[in-house]
Backbone as CSV, one residue per row, in Angstrom:
resi,resn,N_x,N_y,N_z,CA_x,CA_y,CA_z,C_x,C_y,C_z
1,MET,27.687,-8.143,19.198,26.690,-8.402,20.241,25.282,-8.256,19.660
2,PHE,24.429,-9.257,19.904,23.066,-9.231,19.391,22.200,-8.266,20.198
3,VAL,21.567,-7.338,19.503,20.692,-6.362,20.162,19.285,-6.509,19.598
4,LYS,18.301,-6.644,20.463,16.911,-6.777,20.036,16.325,-5.400,19.736
5,THR,16.057,-5.135,18.467,15.417,-3.851,18.142,13.993,-3.799,18.684
6,THR,13.393,-4.974,18.876,12.028,-5.005,19.430,11.995,-4.543,20.880
7,GLU,13.172,-4.518,21.534,13.249,-4.065,22.925,13.832,-2.662,23.036
8,SER,14.124,-2.045,21.898,14.677,-0.689,21.914,13.666,0.303,22.478
9,VAL,14.177,1.386,23.029,13.313,2.385,23.665,12.456,3.102,22.628
10,SER,11.191,3.241,22.934,10.254,3.923,22.044,10.683,5.367,21.793
11,PRO,10.522,5.847,20.558,10.831,7.255,20.278,9.764,8.195,20.823
12,HIS,8.664,7.641,21.296,7.571,8.442,21.852,7.713,8.503,23.377
13,GLN,7.847,9.699,23.893,8.110,9.883,25.322,6.877,10.370,26.085
14,HIS,6.876,10.121,27.387,5.851,10.620,28.306,4.430,10.286,27.821
15,LEU,4.211,9.021,27.520,2.915,8.596,26.994,1.774,8.914,27.961
16,GLU,2.064,8.800,29.249,1.003,9.025,30.239,0.506,10.466,30.270
17,LYS,1.248,11.368,29.653,0.852,12.775,29.630,0.132,13.157,28.333
18,MET,0.056,12.208,27.386,-0.564,12.509,26.096,-2.082,12.445,26.160
19,VAL,-2.733,13.291,25.386,-4.185,13.191,25.221,-4.463,12.003,24.296
20,VAL,-5.692,11.521,24.297,-6.029,10.311,23.550,-5.710,10.445,22.065
21,ARG,-6.055,11.592,21.447,-5.814,11.758,20.016,-4.328,11.633,19.686
22,LYS,-3.471,12.161,20.551,-2.039,12.085,20.297,-1.542,10.648,20.456
23,LEU,-2.100,9.917,21.415,-1.739,8.506,21.575,-2.091,7.727,20.310
24,LEU,-3.293,7.939,19.825,-3.756,7.231,18.634,-2.931,7.597,17.412
25,ALA,-2.619,8.889,17.276,-1.831,9.339,16.133,-0.431,8.729,16.162
26,GLY,0.135,8.612,17.343,1.461,8.019,17.486,1.471,6.547,17.111
27,MET,0.482,5.815,17.587,0.385,4.394,17.245,0.151,4.209,15.756
28,ASN,-0.696,5.046,15.187,-0.983,4.961,13.759,0.262,5.251,12.928
29,ALA,1.054,6.219,13.363,2.291,6.560,12.648,3.248,5.374,12.650
30,GLU,3.329,4.666,13.762,4.202,3.483,13.841,3.665,2.355,12.966
31,ASP,2.360,2.172,12.977,1.758,1.108,12.166,2.022,1.311,10.676
32,HIS,2.081,2.562,10.251,2.314,2.864,8.832,3.680,2.353,8.356
33,LYS,4.594,2.164,9.266,5.935,1.709,8.899,5.957,0.225,8.541
34,VAL,4.977,-0.532,9.033,5.016,-1.989,8.905,4.924,-2.458,7.455
35,ALA,3.961,-1.922,6.714,3.763,-2.371,5.332,5.009,-2.155,4.482
36,GLY,5.710,-1.070,4.704,6.930,-0.796,3.954,8.019,-1.820,4.246
37,VAL,8.104,-2.235,5.495,9.080,-3.263,5.873,8.742,-4.582,5.185
38,ILE,7.464,-4.942,5.189,7.026,-6.192,4.567,7.328,-6.188,3.066
39,LYS,7.137,-5.057,2.427,7.383,-4.956,0.979,8.818,-5.344,0.637
40,LYS,9.755,-4.994,1.500,11.166,-5.255,1.230,11.528,-6.737,1.351
41,ILE,10.719,-7.502,2.058,11.073,-8.914,2.278,10.134,-9.864,1.523
42,LEU,9.415,-9.346,0.529,8.530,-10.199,-0.276,9.268,-11.395,-0.905
43,PRO,10.510,-11.235,-1.376,11.209,-12.398,-1.932,11.379,-13.531,-0.928
44,ASP,11.616,-13.194,0.326,11.763,-14.217,1.367,10.433,-14.926,1.633
45,ILE,9.352,-14.158,1.632,8.027,-14.741,1.833,7.670,-15.628,0.647
46,GLU,8.020,-15.164,-0.556,7.772,-15.943,-1.773,8.457,-17.310,-1.702
47,MET,9.684,-17.328,-1.247,10.424,-18.586,-1.142,9.712,-19.557,-0.210
48,VAL,9.236,-19.063,0.922,8.545,-19.912,1.897,7.247,-20.458,1.311
49,VAL,6.494,-19.607,0.628,5.235,-20.044,0.004,5.505,-21.192,-0.971
50,LYS,6.536,-21.064,-1.769,6.853,-22.095,-2.767,7.236,-23.413,-2.100
51,VAL,7.976,-23.333,-1.004,8.367,-24.548,-0.287,7.141,-25.225,0.323
52,ILE,6.258,-24.424,0.942,5.053,-24.984,1.554,4.152,-25.609,0.498
53,GLU,3.969,-24.908,-0.615,3.145,-25.442,-1.697,3.658,-26.809,-2.141
54,LYS,4.944,-26.909,-2.352,5.538,-28.175,-2.791,5.313,-29.269,-1.766
55,LYS,5.498,-28.952,-0.486,5.308,-29.925,0.587,3.855,-30.380,0.673
56,MET,2.932,-29.427,0.638,1.520,-29.765,0.819,0.954,-30.515,-0.383
57,LYS,1.465,-30.241,-1.571,1.009,-30.979,-2.750,1.413,-32.448,-2.685
58,LYS,2.416,-32.739,-1.880,2.866,-34.117,-1.699,2.300,-34.737,-0.423
59,GLY,1.295,-34.058,0.166,0.649,-34.610,1.354,1.198,-34.128,2.677
60,GLY,2.165,-33.215,2.634,2.747,-32.692,3.859,1.823,-31.720,4.578
61,ARG,2.183,-31.420,5.802,1.402,-30.502,6.622,2.222,-29.268,6.999
62,LEU,1.511,-28.198,7.292,2.141,-26.953,7.727,1.880,-26.769,9.216
63,PHE,2.949,-26.589,9.980,2.844,-26.350,11.418,3.318,-24.939,11.746
64,TYR,2.528,-24.231,12.555,2.964,-22.971,13.143,3.296,-23.262,14.602
65,ILE,4.394,-22.736,15.083,4.736,-22.952,16.489,5.264,-21.656,17.090
66,GLY,4.714,-21.270,18.250,5.116,-20.013,18.864,4.674,-19.954,20.305
67,SER,4.909,-18.821,20.930,4.465,-18.611,22.312,3.841,-17.224,22.425
68,GLY,3.009,-17.040,23.425,2.391,-15.740,23.631,1.632,-15.247,22.421
69,THR,1.770,-13.960,22.117,1.080,-13.363,20.975,1.425,-14.084,19.670
70,SER,2.685,-14.415,19.488,3.108,-15.086,18.257,2.422,-16.439,18.103
71,GLY,2.334,-17.183,19.191,1.672,-18.475,19.141,0.186,-18.343,18.846
72,ARG,-0.436,-17.336,19.431,-1.877,-17.124,19.203,-2.150,-16.727,17.756
73,LEU,-1.269,-15.926,17.187,-1.440,-15.541,15.783,-1.352,-16.759,14.869
74,GLY,-0.437,-17.659,15.174,-0.319,-18.875,14.391,-1.564,-19.733,14.490
75,ILE,-2.114,-19.838,15.690,-3.325,-20.631,15.902,-4.507,-20.015,15.166
76,VAL,-4.619,-18.697,15.205,-5.701,-18.020,14.482,-5.607,-18.322,12.992
77,ASP,-4.412,-18.201,12.432,-4.249,-18.433,10.997,-4.571,-19.881,10.640
78,ALA,-4.089,-20.806,11.442,-4.341,-22.226,11.175,-5.823,-22.559,11.274
79,SER,-6.487,-21.989,12.287,-7.895,-22.315,12.521,-8.816,-21.764,11.443
80,GLU,-8.353,-20.733,10.725,-9.192,-20.122,9.695,-9.070,-20.806,8.335
81,CYS,-8.061,-21.658,8.166,-7.872,-22.317,6.860,-8.992,-23.290,6.494
82,PRO,-9.455,-24.166,7.405,-10.541,-25.088,7.026,-11.848,-24.392,6.631
83,PRO,-12.379,-23.456,7.446,-13.640,-22.832,7.032,-13.517,-21.927,5.814
84,THR,-12.381,-21.280,5.653,-12.208,-20.341,4.540,-11.918,-21.044,3.225
85,TYR,-11.086,-22.084,3.290,-10.626,-22.719,2.055,-11.002,-24.189,1.925
86,GLY,-11.703,-24.729,2.908,-12.154,-26.109,2.814,-11.040,-27.127,2.936
87,VAL,-9.854,-26.693,3.380,-8.752,-27.628,3.576,-9.075,-28.507,4.785
88,ASP,-8.685,-29.754,4.721,-8.979,-30.678,5.807,-8.347,-30.217,7.114
89,HIS,-9.064,-30.441,8.217,-8.486,-30.174,9.534,-7.262,-31.067,9.698
90,GLY,-6.211,-30.517,10.260,-4.998,-31.299,10.423,-3.968,-31.072,9.345
91,ARG,-4.306,-30.265,8.326,-3.319,-29.933,7.289,-2.519,-28.688,7.665
92,VAL,-3.153,-27.769,8.378,-2.473,-26.583,8.902,-2.727,-26.567,10.404
93,ILE,-1.664,-26.637,11.188,-1.786,-26.846,12.630,-1.022,-25.768,13.389
94,GLY,-1.679,-25.167,14.370,-1.044,-24.171,15.216,-0.762,-24.744,16.598
95,ILE,0.462,-24.561,17.084,0.860,-25.063,18.399,1.427,-23.896,19.199
96,ILE,1.010,-23.791,20.465,1.467,-22.705,21.321,2.120,-23.269,22.576
97,ALA,3.175,-22.627,23.025,3.856,-23.040,24.247,2.876,-22.988,25.414
98,GLY,2.803,-24.072,26.166,1.865,-24.121,27.289,0.567,-24.803,26.943
99,GLY,0.386,-25.177,25.668,-0.834,-25.880,25.275,-2.021,-24.958,25.081
100,ASP,-3.170,-25.554,24.830,-4.363,-24.778,24.493,-4.770,-23.781,25.579
101,ARG,-4.480,-24.083,26.845,-4.860,-23.129,27.901,-4.110,-21.810,27.763
102,ALA,-2.935,-21.851,27.087,-2.148,-20.631,26.909,-2.751,-19.701,25.864
103,ILE,-3.761,-20.182,25.118,-4.411,-19.315,24.137,-5.090,-18.146,24.840
104,ARG,-5.663,-18.421,26.012,-6.403,-17.378,26.742,-5.623,-16.781,27.903
105,LYS,-4.747,-17.577,28.486,-4.048,-17.114,29.686,-2.595,-17.545,29.632
106,ALA,-1.691,-16.626,29.934,-0.265,-16.932,29.881,0.090,-18.065,30.827
107,VAL,0.915,-18.984,30.346,1.416,-20.078,31.165,2.862,-19.755,31.514
108,GLU,3.127,-19.580,32.796,4.441,-19.119,33.234,5.579,-20.028,32.783
109,PHE,6.587,-19.418,32.222,7.843,-20.069,31.825,7.689,-21.141,30.738
110,ALA,6.495,-21.276,30.152,6.305,-22.295,29.111,7.214,-22.038,27.923
111,GLU,7.474,-20.774,27.626,8.287,-20.441,26.446,9.781,-20.653,26.664
112,ASP,10.171,-20.961,27.895,11.593,-21.060,28.210,12.166,-22.467,28.064
113,ASP,11.342,-23.428,27.685,11.774,-24.820,27.547,12.239,-25.086,26.111
114,MET,13.518,-25.355,25.940,14.095,-25.571,24.607,13.610,-26.865,23.958
115,GLU,13.196,-27.835,24.741,12.883,-29.168,24.219,11.389,-29.451,24.081
116,GLN,10.544,-28.664,24.748,9.128,-28.993,24.791,8.444,-28.896,23.422
117,GLY,8.857,-27.966,22.596,8.235,-27.823,21.278,8.401,-29.074,20.431
118,TRP,9.599,-29.645,20.451,9.833,-30.882,19.704,8.977,-32.011,20.272
119,LYS,8.838,-32.051,21.601,7.979,-33.060,22.230,6.531,-32.869,21.801
120,ASP,6.090,-31.608,21.711,4.709,-31.321,21.294,4.465,-31.790,19.863
121,LEU,5.464,-31.658,19.020,5.318,-32.073,17.624,5.214,-33.591,17.483
122,GLN,5.766,-34.324,18.435,5.719,-35.782,18.352,4.291,-36.321,18.430
123,LYS,3.403,-35.554,19.059,2.001,-35.967,19.149,1.357,-36.033,17.760
124,TYR,1.947,-35.318,16.830,1.406,-35.264,15.461,2.208,-36.145,14.490
125,LYS,3.156,-36.885,15.047,4.004,-37.758,14.215,4.608,-36.974,13.043
126,ILE,5.206,-35.861,13.367,5.811,-35.005,12.352,6.887,-35.770,11.582
127,SER,7.005,-35.465,10.292,7.972,-36.166,9.451,8.619,-35.210,8.466
128,LYS,9.495,-35.744,7.636,10.194,-34.941,6.639,9.257,-34.428,5.545
129,LYS,8.047,-34.953,5.490,7.065,-34.474,4.519,6.533,-33.100,4.908
130,ASP,6.648,-32.762,6.197,6.031,-31.561,6.745,6.986,-30.367,6.748
131,ILE,6.452,-29.208,7.113,7.259,-27.998,7.288,6.746,-27.255,8.505
132,ILE,7.641,-26.661,9.271,7.213,-25.868,10.416,7.630,-24.418,10.227
133,ILE,6.809,-23.526,10.773,7.137,-22.103,10.811,7.196,-21.685,12.276
134,GLY,8.392,-21.366,12.733,8.548,-20.858,14.088,8.284,-19.363,14.081
135,ILE,7.477,-18.900,15.037,7.099,-17.488,15.090,7.545,-16.905,16.423
136,SER,8.383,-15.884,16.370,8.876,-15.238,17.588,9.328,-13.830,17.251
137,ALA,8.681,-12.843,17.835,9.048,-11.452,17.547,10.511,-11.190,17.897
138,SER,10.927,-11.651,19.062,12.307,-11.427,19.497,13.295,-12.290,18.727
139,GLY,12.834,-13.476,18.325,13.725,-14.419,17.667,14.583,-15.190,18.648
140,THR,14.319,-14.996,19.928,15.131,-15.647,20.963,14.336,-16.625,21.825
141,THR,13.037,-16.724,21.610,12.196,-17.579,22.445,12.718,-19.019,22.414
142,PRO,13.161,-19.560,23.554,13.737,-20.905,23.584,12.806,-21.979,23.032
143,TYR,11.528,-21.905,23.357,10.560,-22.903,22.890,10.555,-22.968,21.364
144,VAL,10.615,-21.814,20.716,10.562,-21.747,19.255,11.913,-22.078,18.638
145,ALA,12.959,-21.419,19.109,14.298,-21.649,18.548,14.732,-23.102,18.742
146,GLY,14.405,-23.679,19.904,14.753,-25.068,20.178,14.025,-26.027,19.261
147,THR,12.762,-25.728,18.970,11.975,-26.577,18.071,12.545,-26.541,16.667
148,VAL,12.884,-25.357,16.182,13.464,-25.218,14.846,14.785,-25.973,14.767
149,GLN,15.578,-25.863,15.798,16.861,-26.566,15.837,16.654,-28.081,15.779
150,SER,15.714,-28.600,16.548,15.436,-30.037,16.556,14.916,-30.506,15.209
151,CYS,14.059,-29.693,14.593,13.530,-30.053,13.275,14.644,-30.100,12.233
152,ASN,15.550,-29.129,12.301,16.688,-29.134,11.379,17.510,-30.412,11.537
153,MET,17.716,-30.824,12.763,18.510,-32.020,13.046,17.823,-33.282,12.523
154,ASN,16.497,-33.208,12.364,15.742,-34.365,11.904,15.285,-34.244,10.450
155,GLY,15.872,-33.310,9.723,15.610,-33.190,8.292,14.260,-32.623,7.925
156,ILE,13.648,-31.862,8.839,12.336,-31.260,8.595,12.528,-29.805,8.183
157,ALA,11.875,-29.385,7.116,12.021,-28.016,6.604,11.545,-27.006,7.641
158,THR,12.301,-25.929,7.803,11.972,-24.931,8.819,11.983,-23.514,8.263
159,CYS,11.024,-22.750,8.724,10.954,-21.308,8.451,10.899,-20.599,9.789
160,GLY,11.344,-19.367,9.826,11.235,-18.573,11.046,10.739,-17.180,10.725
161,ILE,9.736,-16.729,11.452,9.244,-15.357,11.307,9.630,-14.594,12.555
162,THR,10.449,-13.569,12.391,10.926,-12.795,13.527,11.084,-11.330,13.139
163,CYS,11.253,-10.490,14.132,11.431,-9.055,13.877,12.813,-8.570,14.304
164,ASN,13.728,-9.516,14.467,15.097,-9.181,14.835,16.098,-9.917,13.956
165,GLY,16.819,-9.175,13.131,17.863,-9.770,12.325,19.011,-10.249,13.197
166,GLY,19.636,-11.364,12.834,20.748,-11.884,13.616,20.333,-12.636,14.853
167,SER,19.034,-12.810,15.051,18.526,-13.535,16.221,18.737,-15.034,16.036
168,PRO,18.700,-15.813,17.120,18.842,-17.265,16.997,17.857,-17.883,16.006
169,LEU,16.606,-17.421,16.001,15.616,-17.969,15.077,15.967,-17.619,13.637
170,ALA,16.371,-16.375,13.411,16.743,-15.949,12.052,17.948,-16.722,11.541
171,MET,18.866,-17.052,12.438,20.075,-17.766,12.044,19.835,-19.265,11.893
172,GLU,18.919,-19.817,12.671,18.689,-21.261,12.696,17.745,-21.732,11.600
173,ALA,16.709,-20.948,11.293,15.707,-21.365,10.312,16.314,-21.464,8.917
174,LYS,15.936,-22.493,8.177,16.427,-22.663,6.813,15.883,-21.572,5.892
175,PHE,14.658,-21.134,6.190,14.017,-20.090,5.390,13.539,-18.974,6.323
176,PRO,14.434,-18.052,6.695,14.048,-16.979,7.623,13.281,-15.854,6.945
177,ILE,12.314,-15.323,7.659,11.596,-14.115,7.242,11.772,-13.106,8.373
178,VAL,12.524,-12.063,8.098,12.879,-11.100,9.143,12.282,-9.732,8.821
179,ALA,11.328,-9.321,9.625,10.664,-8.020,9.441,11.091,-7.093,10.579
180,VAL,12.106,-6.288,10.329,12.632,-5.395,11.367,11.800,-4.117,11.396
181,VAL,10.814,-4.102,12.269,9.884,-2.967,12.327,10.311,-1.911,13.347
182,GLY,11.360,-2.187,14.117,11.889,-1.192,15.030,11.187,-1.153,16.380
183,PRO,11.512,-0.143,17.184,10.954,-0.033,18.532,9.427,0.097,18.511
184,GLU,8.808,-0.427,19.544,7.358,-0.328,19.674,6.942,1.005,20.295
185,PHE,5.690,1.387,20.087,5.148,2.620,20.665,5.288,2.576,22.187
186,VAL,4.897,1.444,22.767,5.168,1.176,24.181,6.369,0.247,24.194
187,THR,7.462,0.681,24.750,8.718,-0.064,24.680,8.544,-1.548,25.008
188,GLY,8.936,-2.396,24.051,8.911,-3.836,24.258,7.575,-4.517,24.069
189,SER,6.521,-3.760,23.750,5.192,-4.355,23.596,5.036,-4.907,22.183
190,THR,5.563,-6.093,21.960,5.618,-6.659,20.615,4.280,-7.196,20.109
191,ARG,3.234,-7.060,20.885,1.905,-7.387,20.345,1.435,-6.275,19.407
192,MET,2.190,-5.189,19.342,1.808,-4.045,18.520,2.393,-4.175,17.117
193,LYS,3.436,-3.411,16.767,3.967,-3.457,15.396,4.483,-4.838,15.006
194,ALA,5.205,-5.487,15.893,5.737,-6.808,15.588,4.602,-7.796,15.336
195,GLY,3.568,-7.713,16.187,2.416,-8.587,16.004,1.697,-8.313,14.691
196,THR,1.589,-7.039,14.337,0.958,-6.671,13.061,1.759,-7.224,11.889
197,ALA,3.075,-7.117,11.959,3.931,-7.639,10.893,3.767,-9.149,10.757
198,GLN,3.739,-9.841,11.875,3.584,-11.293,11.853,2.232,-11.688,11.267
199,LYS,1.195,-10.967,11.640,-0.141,-11.250,11.114,-0.179,-11.043,9.600
200,LEU,0.404,-9.965,9.116,0.440,-9.705,7.670,1.175,-10.818,6.938
201,ILE,2.296,-11.243,7.488,3.093,-12.294,6.844,2.324,-13.610,6.826
202,LEU,1.697,-13.960,7.931,0.917,-15.199,7.993,-0.251,-15.160,7.005
203,ASN,-0.919,-14.013,6.919,-2.006,-13.860,5.941,-1.501,-14.136,4.525
204,MET,-0.351,-13.560,4.205,0.201,-13.695,2.862,0.596,-15.147,2.575
205,ILE,1.201,-15.787,3.552,1.635,-17.168,3.358,0.457,-18.101,3.151
206,SER,-0.478,-18.123,4.098,-1.582,-19.086,4.013,-2.490,-18.793,2.822
207,THR,-2.763,-17.532,2.545,-3.623,-17.186,1.417,-2.986,-17.590,0.095
208,SER,-1.697,-17.265,-0.066,-0.999,-17.619,-1.304,-0.935,-19.133,-1.489
209,VAL,-0.651,-19.853,-0.413,-0.567,-21.312,-0.499,-1.913,-21.905,-0.897
210,MET,-2.981,-21.426,-0.278,-4.310,-21.969,-0.576,-4.726,-21.667,-2.019
211,ILE,-4.375,-20.499,-2.507,-4.659,-20.176,-3.912,-3.892,-21.121,-4.820
212,ARG,-2.616,-21.331,-4.513,-1.781,-22.211,-5.328,-2.248,-23.670,-5.270
213,LEU,-2.931,-24.026,-4.191,-3.457,-25.387,-4.052,-4.832,-25.544,-4.699
214,GLY,-5.308,-24.482,-5.345,-6.568,-24.561,-6.081,-7.809,-24.337,-5.242
215,LYS,-7.655,-23.687,-4.092,-8.797,-23.476,-3.208,-9.591,-22.210,-3.531
216,VAL,-9.142,-21.467,-4.561,-9.814,-20.236,-4.970,-10.061,-20.299,-6.476
217,LYS,-11.228,-19.818,-6.909,-11.541,-19.728,-8.344,-11.787,-18.267,-8.670
218,GLY,-11.007,-17.752,-9.618,-11.097,-16.319,-9.893,-10.550,-15.575,-8.688
219,ASN,-11.425,-14.948,-7.943,-11.025,-14.364,-6.661,-12.003,-14.763,-5.547
220,LYS,-12.692,-15.887,-5.761,-13.754,-16.316,-4.834,-13.343,-17.538,-4.014
221,MET,-13.818,-17.576,-2.779,-13.549,-18.693,-1.873,-14.539,-19.822,-2.144
222,VAL,-14.342,-20.523,-3.235,-15.328,-21.519,-3.661,-15.304,-22.788,-2.822
223,ASN,-14.284,-22.945,-1.992,-14.190,-24.131,-1.139,-14.593,-23.866,0.308
224,MET,-15.085,-22.675,0.597,-15.412,-22.338,1.983,-16.506,-23.261,2.519
225,GLN,-16.447,-23.499,3.818,-17.440,-24.334,4.477,-18.660,-23.498,4.845
226,LEU,-19.845,-24.076,4.662,-21.093,-23.348,4.915,-21.495,-23.478,6.379
227,THR,-20.735,-22.821,7.250,-20.916,-22.995,8.691,-21.815,-21.950,9.341
228,ASN,-22.274,-20.960,8.587,-23.211,-19.972,9.152,-23.963,-19.278,8.016
229,ASN,-24.954,-18.504,8.381,-25.806,-17.856,7.385,-25.040,-16.852,6.517
230,LYS,-24.055,-16.194,7.110,-23.255,-15.229,6.336,-22.547,-15.926,5.182
231,LEU,-21.977,-17.111,5.461,-21.246,-17.831,4.422,-22.188,-18.450,3.392
232,ILE,-23.367,-18.862,3.838,-24.366,-19.354,2.883,-24.777,-18.222,1.941
233,ASP,-24.953,-17.040,2.509,-25.305,-15.872,1.692,-24.191,-15.541,0.702
234,ARG,-22.945,-15.577,1.182,-21.822,-15.281,0.300,-21.749,-16.304,-0.832
235,GLY,-21.907,-17.572,-0.470,-21.870,-18.623,-1.475,-22.981,-18.486,-2.500
236,SER,-24.151,-18.102,-2.029,-25.294,-17.928,-2.927,-25.042,-16.806,-3.910
237,ARG,-24.438,-15.731,-3.426,-24.149,-14.594,-4.308,-23.080,-14.951,-5.339
238,ILE,-22.099,-15.753,-4.930,-21.066,-16.187,-5.882,-21.702,-17.000,-7.008
239,ILE,-22.568,-17.934,-6.632,-23.215,-18.798,-7.627,-24.140,-17.982,-8.528
240,ALA,-24.876,-17.077,-7.922,-25.783,-16.234,-8.707,-25.005,-15.435,-9.749
241,GLU,-23.856,-14.919,-9.365,-23.028,-14.130,-10.285,-22.400,-15.011,-11.359
242,GLU,-21.843,-16.136,-10.947,-21.143,-17.011,-11.889,-22.085,-17.658,-12.903
243,LEU,-23.297,-18.012,-12.449,-24.226,-18.732,-13.316,-25.360,-17.861,-13.855
244,SER,-25.316,-16.572,-13.512,-26.362,-15.627,-13.952,-27.749,-16.132,-13.548
245,LEU,-27.880,-16.474,-12.277,-29.139,-16.993,-11.734,-29.718,-16.025,-10.716
246,PRO,-31.037,-16.099,-10.480,-31.626,-15.347,-9.375,-31.042,-15.846,-8.054
247,TYR,-30.960,-14.971,-7.085,-30.346,-15.306,-5.795,-30.986,-16.544,-5.169
248,GLU,-32.291,-16.611,-5.115,-32.971,-17.721,-4.441,-32.676,-19.060,-5.114
249,ARG,-32.615,-19.063,-6.441,-32.295,-20.293,-7.152,-30.847,-20.706,-6.870
250,ALA,-29.969,-19.722,-6.815,-28.569,-19.999,-6.515,-28.436,-20.606,-5.118
251,LYS,-29.200,-20.069,-4.177,-29.165,-20.590,-2.808,-29.678,-22.023,-2.754
252,GLU,-30.738,-22.317,-3.491,-31.283,-23.677,-3.539,-30.216,-24.661,-4.032
253,LEU,-29.524,-24.288,-5.092,-28.506,-25.158,-5.654,-27.334,-25.343,-4.683
254,LEU,-26.970,-24.266,-4.014,-25.879,-24.336,-3.043,-26.210,-25.323,-1.927
255,LEU,-27.400,-25.197,-1.376,-27.802,-26.082,-0.275,-27.973,-27.521,-0.758
256,LEU,-28.336,-27.681,-2.015,-28.505,-29.021,-2.580,-27.148,-29.725,-2.727
257,HIS,-26.158,-29.004,-3.260,-24.862,-29.617,-3.545,-23.863,-29.498,-2.391
258,GLY,-24.108,-28.568,-1.479,-23.282,-28.490,-0.277,-22.025,-27.659,-0.357
259,SER,-21.687,-27.159,-1.531,-20.524,-26.278,-1.641,-20.603,-25.479,-2.932
260,VAL,-19.918,-24.342,-2.944,-19.889,-23.500,-4.135,-19.197,-24.238,-5.269
261,ARG,-18.063,-24.855,-4.978,-17.303,-25.545,-6.024,-18.138,-26.646,-6.679
262,LYS,-18.783,-27.483,-5.890,-19.587,-28.574,-6.454,-20.735,-28.030,-7.296
263,THR,-21.338,-26.949,-6.837,-22.447,-26.352,-7.587,-21.970,-25.862,-8.944
264,LEU,-20.823,-25.170,-8.957,-20.286,-24.655,-10.216,-19.843,-25.782,-11.139
265,GLU,-19.210,-26.797,-10.579,-18.740,-27.916,-11.406,-19.904,-28.664,-12.061
266,ARG,-20.989,-28.822,-11.309,-22.137,-29.564,-11.846,-22.945,-28.723,-12.834
267,SER,-22.584,-27.444,-12.884,-23.228,-26.569,-13.873,-22.289,-26.313,-15.045
268,GLY,-21.169,-27.037,-15.066,-20.250,-26.912,-16.181,-19.267,-25.777,-16.078
269,LYS,-19.166,-25.154,-14.915,-18.236,-24.020,-14.735,-16.912,-24.490,-14.143
């Protein structure tokens, strides 16, 4: 019988009677367990990164699909790829059950439709060149599990990120990533440890893929988009360091060429 560890009873009792410091200490103690769990499944994450890299180098796209907190985490990760790494919009795409309105407000029963995720993917003309990552803490979300199943039937590479071993998502995905972080501090509140685990995994996947795609030089985000003063400042400092130039001159060159990478390339770096 499949048992959701994410729904197991919290080992912390009588939370309403705890003082604030004890509440915080309890949550912090649970959070400390997450990194250790992730360390054990690095080989599984590595496999997914390699598959995505291969797909994207051939022009494929990466899709995240989820509901609730899991869906929002996927959208956050996807939305940060263009400004951080200069990847074209539409190469990493986040989809959430219920559509964009569900990013801010829950859409009732949207996650319970087994077929809607596949329908949502049709808007993007998904193909065998692409790969999807289904994200579900429970691993049972119909919207996510159904989408992965449909993609498998259509020859599309699938990954699943879940916090329950033996779950439908873990069993259905071709490349499962299972981070069993155990019961939540507040029973069943998977936006906590499970959400943290999912965020860490997504960070590792997208960052590693972008590095492998050549979007980083040394340890610098040389392809970042100059969308605000903070990023212009960061870019100027990178150029100043790389080319041994005064900050103001580095900034002039950055604004002239429009990106850190172009500035460095035109200076022979």
